[in-house]
N, C-alpha and C positions, 0 to 999 in steps of 0.2 A: 503493499499500500503506501501512495505517496507521501512526504509531507504533508499536504494540504488535505489531504482527506483523512490524516489523522489529527490533522488542527479541528478539522470540522467535526470529527465525534468525540474529540473531548469537551469541544462545547457545545456540543447537544445532549452527551451524558453529565454535562455540570446542571442539566435543566431540571427541572421535575417534566414525570410523566407522560403528563396531560400537555407540555409543550414540546417536548419531544417527539410526540404525535404530530403535531400539527409541523412542527416544522420537518419531521418527513413527510408528511402530503405536500407542502410549498414543493419543497424540494425535487419529489417524483414531478409535480405540474412542469416545474421551472428546464427539470431534465427534460421532459419529454417534447416542451417547447423548441430545447435547445435541438433534438434531435431530429425534429420536422425541418427545423430552420435548415439544419446540415443537407439534410436530404435535398430539401429545395435547390440550396445552393450546389450540391451534386449535379442534380438534374438540368439546372439553367447550365453548370459550366457546358454539361454535354450539349447542350443545344444551342449557344449561343452561336457558333461557326454560322450553323444554317437558319437561325432568326436575323444579323447580319445579311445575308444572303439575299432572303429573303425583300427583307428592305431595304435593301440597294438595288432588285430587280423591279419595288413594288417605283422607288425616287426614278428607275430611269423608266419606266412605260410611262409616269405621269408624264417626264421631258419629254418625251415621244408623244404624246396626246393619246394614248391609248389606253387611260383609265376613263372609266366611267364613272358618272354616279351610282352612290348606293342604293337599291331602293330596298329600305328598310321593307316594304311592306310583302317582301320575299322572303327574309331571311326565317 
């Protein structure tokens, strides 16, 4: 276990049981959020070049007059 994890365990162990449980629940939620962000970051980094290519294509087509106004009724 890292020294940071040891420090965290020591701080939590110093609290009353009820507070320990609250801290652990908050940490679970926080860690889940961090993991979710990490997955989004990984997903975005895998698709970033495709997104850039699509944006360049759209910009080029617009400059060439090939773009059309979007009809929201057809969505």
